[in-house]
C-alpha positions as CSV (number, residue, x, y, z in Angstrom):
1,X,-0.2,-0.2,0.1
2,X,1.2,3.4,-0.8
3,X,0.1,6.1,2.2
4,X,0.2,9.9,1.5
5,X,0.2,12.8,4.4
6,X,-0.9,16.3,3.2
7,X,0.0,18.7,5.6
8,X,-2.1,22.1,5.2
9,X,-3.8,25.3,6.3
10,X,-7.6,25.3,6.0
11,X,-8.5,26.7,2.5
12,X,-5.4,26.1,0.9
13,X,-7.4,22.7,-0.9
14,X,-5.1,19.6,0.7
15,X,-8.2,17.5,0.4
16,X,-9.0,18.1,-2.9
17,X,-5.8,17.1,-4.0
18,X,-6.0,14.3,-1.8
19,X,-9.2,13.3,-3.6
20,X,-7.8,13.8,-6.8
21,X,-5.2,11.5,-6.1
22,X,-7.5,8.8,-5.0
23,X,-9.6,9.1,-7.9
24,X,-6.6,9.1,-10.7
25,X,-5.3,5.9,-8.4
26,X,-8.6,4.1,-8.7
27,X,-10.6,5.5,-11.4
28,X,-8.1,5.8,-14.2
29,X,-5.2,3.4,-12.9
30,X,-7.3,0.5,-11.8
31,X,-6.3,0.4,-8.3
32,X,-8.4,0.8,-4.7
33,X,-8.3,4.4,-3.2
34,X,-9.4,5.7,0.1
35,X,-8.9,9.7,0.8
36,X,-10.1,11.4,4.0
37,X,-9.3,14.6,6.2
38,X,-8.5,15.6,9.5
39,X,-9.5,18.9,10.8
40,X,-8.3,20.5,14.2
41,X,-10.1,24.2,14.5
42,X,-12.5,24.2,11.6
43,X,-11.4,27.7,10.5
44,X,-9.6,29.0,7.5
45,X,-6.5,29.0,7.8
46,X,-5.9,26.4,10.9
47,X,-3.7,23.6,10.1
48,X,-5.0,20.4,8.9
49,X,-4.1,17.3,7.5
50,X,-5.4,14.9,4.5
51,X,-4.6,11.3,3.5
52,X,-5.1,9.2,0.6
53,X,-3.8,5.8,0.4
54,X,-3.6,3.4,-2.5
55,X,-3.6,-0.3,-3.0
56,X,-3.9,-3.3,-5.3
57,X,-6.6,-4.5,-2.3
58,X,-10.1,-3.3,-1.6
59,X,-9.1,-0.9,2.0
60,X,-10.4,-1.7,5.0
61,X,-8.0,0.5,7.6
62,X,-9.5,4.2,7.8
63,X,-7.7,5.2,10.6
64,X,-5.1,7.9,10.1
65,X,-1.9,7.4,8.3
66,X,0.8,7.2,10.8
67,X,4.0,6.9,8.8
68,X,3.7,7.8,5.1
69,X,5.6,7.0,1.8
70,X,4.9,10.7,0.9
71,X,4.6,13.5,3.2
72,X,3.5,16.6,1.1
73,X,3.5,20.0,3.2
74,X,1.4,22.8,0.8
75,X,2.7,25.4,3.7
76,X,6.3,25.3,4.7
77,X,5.6,27.3,8.1
78,X,3.9,24.1,8.7
79,X,7.0,22.1,8.5
80,X,8.5,21.5,12.3
81,X,11.7,19.6,13.7
82,X,10.9,15.8,14.0
83,X,8.9,16.2,10.9
84,X,10.5,12.7,9.7
85,X,8.8,10.6,12.6
86,X,5.9,10.9,9.9
87,X,8.1,9.3,7.1
88,X,8.2,5.3,6.3
89,X,11.9,4.2,5.4
90,X,12.4,4.9,1.8
91,X,10.0,7.4,1.9
92,X,9.9,11.2,0.2
93,X,8.8,14.7,1.3
94,X,7.3,16.8,-1.3
95,X,7.6,20.7,-0.1
96,X,6.2,23.6,-1.1
97,X,8.8,25.7,-0.9
98,X,11.0,28.5,-3.2
99,X,14.2,27.2,-1.3
100,X,16.2,24.0,-1.8
101,X,16.8,21.5,0.6
102,X,19.9,19.7,2.2
103,X,18.2,16.9,3.0
104,X,18.0,14.3,0.0
105,X,14.7,12.9,1.8
106,X,13.1,16.3,0.4
107,X,12.0,17.1,-2.7
108,X,11.1,21.4,-2.9
109,X,9.3,23.1,-5.7
110,X,7.8,26.5,-5.7
111,X,3.9,25.8,-5.9
112,X,3.1,28.9,-4.9
113,X,4.8,30.2,-8.1
114,X,3.5,27.6,-10.2
115,X,0.3,28.0,-9.5
116,X,0.4,31.8,-9.4
117,X,1.5,32.2,-13.3
118,X,-1.2,30.3,-13.9
119,X,-4.3,31.4,-11.8
120,X,-3.2,34.5,-10.9
121,X,-2.8,33.6,-7.1
122,X,-1.2,30.9,-5.4
123,X,-2.8,27.8,-4.5
124,X,-0.5,25.0,-4.4
125,X,-2.7,22.1,-3.9
126,X,-2.8,20.8,-7.7
127,X,1.1,21.9,-7.9
128,X,2.0,18.9,-5.4
129,X,-0.4,16.7,-6.9
130,X,1.1,17.2,-10.3
131,X,4.4,16.5,-8.5
132,X,3.5,13.2,-7.4
133,X,3.6,10.7,-10.8
134,X,7.1,12.3,-11.6
135,X,8.2,10.9,-7.8
136,X,6.0,7.7,-7.6
137,X,4.7,5.4,-10.1
138,X,1.2,4.6,-8.0
139,X,-0.5,7.0,-10.8
140,X,0.5,8.6,-14.2
141,X,0.0,12.0,-15.5
142,X,-2.7,10.4,-17.4
143,X,-4.5,9.3,-14.3
144,X,-3.6,12.8,-12.5
145,X,-5.8,14.2,-15.4
146,X,-8.9,11.9,-14.9
147,X,-8.7,12.2,-11.2
148,X,-9.0,16.3,-11.8
149,X,-11.9,15.5,-14.6
150,X,-13.7,12.8,-12.4
151,X,-13.6,15.3,-9.1
152,X,-13.6,18.9,-10.2
153,X,-15.9,21.0,-11.7
154,X,-15.6,21.4,-15.4
155,X,-15.0,24.9,-15.4
156,X,-11.8,23.8,-13.3
157,X,-10.6,21.5,-15.8
158,X,-8.2,23.0,-17.8
159,X,-6.5,25.6,-15.7
160,X,-6.1,22.7,-13.0
161,X,-4.3,20.0,-15.8
162,X,-2.4,23.1,-16.8
163,X,-0.7,23.6,-13.2
164,X,-0.1,19.7,-12.8
165,X,1.3,19.6,-16.5
166,X,4.0,22.2,-15.5
167,X,4.7,20.7,-12.0
168,X,5.2,17.3,-13.8
169,X,7.6,18.8,-16.4
170,X,9.3,21.1,-13.9
171,X,10.2,17.9,-11.7
172,X,11.1,15.5,-14.7
173,X,13.5,17.7,-16.0
174,X,15.9,17.6,-12.8
175,X,18.6,15.3,-12.8
176,X,18.9,12.5,-10.2
177,X,15.0,13.0,-9.3
178,X,14.8,10.5,-6.0
179,X,11.8,8.1,-6.4
180,X,9.4,6.2,-4.1
181,X,8.6,2.7,-5.9
182,X,6.0,-0.1,-5.6
183,X,2.6,-0.2,-7.1
184,X,3.6,0.6,-10.4
185,X,1.5,-2.3,-12.1
186,X,-1.9,-1.9,-12.8
187,X,-4.8,-3.9,-10.9
188,X,-7.2,-3.8,-13.8
189,X,-8.3,-2.0,-16.7
190,X,-8.5,1.8,-16.4
191,X,-11.8,2.6,-14.6
192,X,-12.3,-0.8,-12.7
193,X,-10.6,0.2,-9.5
194,X,-12.5,1.5,-6.1
195,X,-12.5,5.0,-4.6
196,X,-14.0,5.2,-1.3
197,X,-16.4,8.3,-2.1
198,X,-18.0,8.1,1.1
199,X,-15.1,9.7,2.5
200,X,-14.4,12.0,-0.6
201,X,-18.1,13.9,0.2
202,X,-16.3,15.5,3.2
203,X,-15.0,17.7,0.8
204,X,-17.2,20.7,1.6
205,X,-15.8,20.9,4.9
206,X,-12.3,22.1,3.6
207,X,-13.7,25.7,2.3
208,X,-15.0,26.9,-1.0
209,X,-11.8,29.1,-1.9
210,X,-9.3,26.2,-2.7
211,X,-9.3,24.8,-6.6
């Protein structure tokens, strides 16, 4: 199983991205996926986490992820000492930052800058979503496109697909990019996977401003 922890502030769209990744894995890549959020104080800007689980088999464990192969930080101000306690062996952290990182386990990308160039304002969630297929073979770029089409309103498809393409190109062009292995082979034909939509409908709790 591939597990992802998303760290963000309310309104940044972390659960939107978690849900899109789950849909990409299940509805396009033929795997099984689960996506769900957890909130602290229910207000915009408060720290929150979201989770995505992807497997070749149906997922019965709905508990929060303790250690993940991928940690995704939409806001670098949330990064604190001891962050790697949540990182599984061989895992990577994907960080929204304009600055590089000395730790080989950390992959930084200027998600705010990329999203602002397309949208006119910084909304980092789909930039980090688009970076994942460059780091992990659980989903392809095409799968992510299909996840966006399955979970976002049609009026948002073109811009968000442009954002994920820009993020994927940015990371894929880097020499020596680290990689999280596993789950590369498809479980079945496209569209045959299982996605837990019961968890996905909790999207409304995240706030309407995020794409």
